[in-house]
C-alpha positions in Angstrom: 116.9 77.8 79.7 114.5 75.4 77.9 115.2 71.7 78.2 116.7 71.4 74.7 118.9 74.5 75.3 120.2 72.9 78.5 121.0 69.7 76.7 122.9 71.7 74.0 124.9 73.7 76.6 125.7 70.5 78.5 127.0 68.8 75.4 129.3 71.7 74.7 130.5 72.0 78.4 131.3 68.2 78.6 132.9 67.9 75.2 136.6 67.1 74.9 136.6 69.6 72.0 134.1 72.2 73.0 135.0 74.5 70.1 134.2 71.8 67.5 131.0 71.1 69.2 130.1 74.8 69.1 130.8 74.8 65.4 128.6 71.8 64.9 125.6 73.5 66.5 126.3 76.7 64.6 126.2 74.7 61.4 123.0 72.9 62.4 121.3 76.2 63.0 122.6 77.3 59.6 124.3 80.5 61.0 127.5 81.9 59.5 130.4 83.0 61.7 129.7 86.6 60.4 126.0 86.4 61.4 126.8 85.1 64.8 129.5 87.6 65.5 127.2 90.4 64.5 124.5 89.2 66.9 127.0 88.8 69.7 128.8 92.0 68.9 132.2 90.3 68.8 134.7 89.7 66.0 134.3 86.7 63.6 138.0 85.9 64.4 137.0 85.4 68.1 134.4 82.8 67.1 136.9 81.2 64.7 139.4 80.9 67.6 136.8 79.3 69.8 135.7 76.8 67.1 139.3 75.9 66.4 139.9 75.2 70.1 142.6 77.9 70.0 141.2 79.6 73.2 140.7 78.3 76.7 137.5 76.2 77.1 134.5 78.5 77.3 132.9 78.9 80.7 129.2 78.4 81.3 128.5 82.2 80.8 130.1 82.1 77.3 128.3 78.8 76.5 124.9 80.2 77.6 125.4 83.4 75.6 126.3 81.3 72.6 123.3 78.9 72.9 120.9 81.9 73.5 122.3 83.6 70.4 121.6 80.5 68.2 118.1 80.3 69.5 117.4 84.0 69.2 118.7 84.2 65.5 116.6 81.1 64.7 113.6 82.7 66.3 113.8 85.7 64.1 113.9 83.3 61.1 110.8 81.5 62.2 112.1 79.1 64.9 111.9 75.9 62.7 115.2 74.5 63.8 114.6 75.1 67.5 111.1 73.5 67.2 112.6 70.4 65.6 115.0 70.1 68.5 112.3 70.6 71.1 110.4 67.7 69.6 113.6 65.6 69.5 114.0 66.1 73.3 110.4 65.0 73.9 111.2 61.8 72.0 108.9 59.0 70.9 108.3 55.2 71.3 109.0 54.6 67.7 112.5 56.0 67.5 115.6 57.3 69.3 117.7 60.2 68.1 121.3 61.1 68.9 123.4 64.1 67.9 127.1 63.7 67.4 129.5 66.0 69.2 131.0 67.0 65.9 130.0 66.3 62.3 131.5 63.3 60.6 131.7 62.2 56.9 129.4 59.5 55.7 132.5 57.5 54.7 133.8 57.6 58.3 130.3 56.7 59.6 130.2 53.6 57.3 133.6 52.4 58.5 132.6 52.9 62.2 129.6 50.6 61.9 131.4 48.0 59.7 129.0 48.9 57.0 128.7 47.7 53.4 127.5 50.2 50.8 124.8 48.7 48.6 124.0 51.6 46.4 125.1 55.2 45.7 128.6 54.8 47.1 129.8 57.6 44.8 127.8 60.2 46.8 129.1 59.2 50.2 132.1 61.6 50.1 129.7 64.6 49.7 127.5 63.6 52.7 128.1 65.0 56.2 126.3 63.6 59.2 125.4 65.4 62.5 123.7 62.5 64.1 121.5 59.4 63.6 118.0 58.2 64.3 117.4 54.5 65.3 114.0 53.4 64.1 111.8 50.4 64.7 110.8 50.0 61.1 107.6 48.0 61.9 106.3 50.6 64.4 107.2 53.6 62.3 105.5 52.2 59.2 102.4 50.7 60.9 101.7 53.0 63.9 103.5 56.4 63.5 101.3 59.2 62.1 102.6 60.8 59.0 102.4 64.2 60.7 105.0 63.0 63.2 107.6 62.2 60.6 109.5 65.5 60.9 110.4 64.6 64.4 112.6 61.7 63.1 115.1 64.2 61.9 116.1 65.5 65.3 118.2 68.7 65.2 119.3 68.2 61.6 118.2 66.3 58.5 121.8 65.6 57.7 121.8 62.3 59.6 121.6 58.6 59.2 118.4 56.6 59.5 119.1 53.2 61.0 116.2 50.9 60.5 115.9 47.7 62.6 113.5 44.7 62.2 113.9 45.0 58.4 113.1 42.1 56.0 113.6 43.5 52.5 114.2 47.2 52.9 111.3 48.2 50.7 109.1 49.7 53.5 111.9 51.9 55.0 112.7 53.3 51.6 109.0 54.1 50.9 109.1 56.1 54.2 112.1 58.0 52.8 110.3 58.5 49.5 107.2 60.1 50.9 109.0 62.3 53.5 109.6 65.9 52.4 113.0 65.8 54.2 115.5 63.1 53.3 118.2 61.5 55.5 121.7 61.6 54.2 122.2 57.9 54.6 119.9 54.9 55.3 121.2 51.9 57.2 119.4 48.6 57.0 120.3 46.5 60.1 121.1 42.8 59.6 119.6 42.3 56.2 120.9 39.8 53.7 119.6 41.3 50.4 117.9 44.6 49.5 114.6 44.7 47.6 114.9 46.0 44.0 112.3 48.7 44.5 114.2 49.9 47.5 117.3 50.2 45.4 115.4 52.2 42.7 114.0 54.6 45.3 117.5 55.1 46.8 118.9 55.8 43.3 116.2 58.3 42.5 116.6 60.1 45.9 120.4 59.8 45.8 120.4 58.4 49.3 123.1 55.7 50.0 121.9 52.5 51.5 124.3 50.8 53.9 123.9 47.5 55.6 125.5 46.3 58.8 125.6 43.1 60.8 126.7 44.6 64.1 124.4 43.9 67.1 122.3 46.9 68.2 124.2 47.3 71.5 127.6 47.3 69.8 126.3 49.7 67.1 124.9 52.1 69.7 128.0 51.9 71.8 130.2 52.9 68.9 128.0 55.7 67.6 127.3 57.3 71.0 131.0 57.8 71.5 130.9 60.3 68.6 
C-alpha cells in the first residue's frame, strides 16, 4: 500500500469508533454507500452496519479492502482526491495538516478552541469539518508558491485554516480570496481586531472568521484528540 493508504488504514484500525472513521473517509472521497457496495460486491446495509459500529471492529483484511476500494473508485474518476492526500503526507515547511477521526460541525469546532465568531456566524451550522491546516501566515504569504496552495487542503477542502503570526487578518483572507478552493472556516490566532477588508472578503466568500486566544500547544492538543 502507498504511504497515504497505510496512514488511512492505520487511522481506521486505531480508532475507538472505526465505523465512523470509515464513514468519514468514504465521505471525503465523495463515494456513496451504494457506489461502494457495488464496487465491493456487498450489500449497502453491510456498509451501513460497519459505519454505524453495529458490527465487530473490522480486521486488517476488511480495512485494506475498504481503503483499496476508495482509491480504485477515485482513480477511475481521475484520482484527484488521492493526489491531494499524497501531497498532504509529503507535507511542507509552511503548514501542518491534520484529519479528524470523524467529521465535526463548525459549531463544535469553535467551542473546542474557545473561539469567538467575528463574522458569518449564521453559516456555521451548515459547515462540516474533516480536519484543519495550521499555517504560518508570514511564510505562506511571502514564500509559498501559488501552485502549492492546493496542498493546504489536505484530504478535503471542508476544513479549518488556522493562521498563526497574524497582525490584522487581511493577508490570510487575501490568500482565501485568490484560492480556487475555500476552507470552511478561517481561524485567526491571538488577534485583537480584524481588518475591515478581511471582513468584507469573508462576507463575500461566506467563510466564517473565528478568533482564539489559546496557546498553540493547547490548541493542537485539543484538536488532535478529534
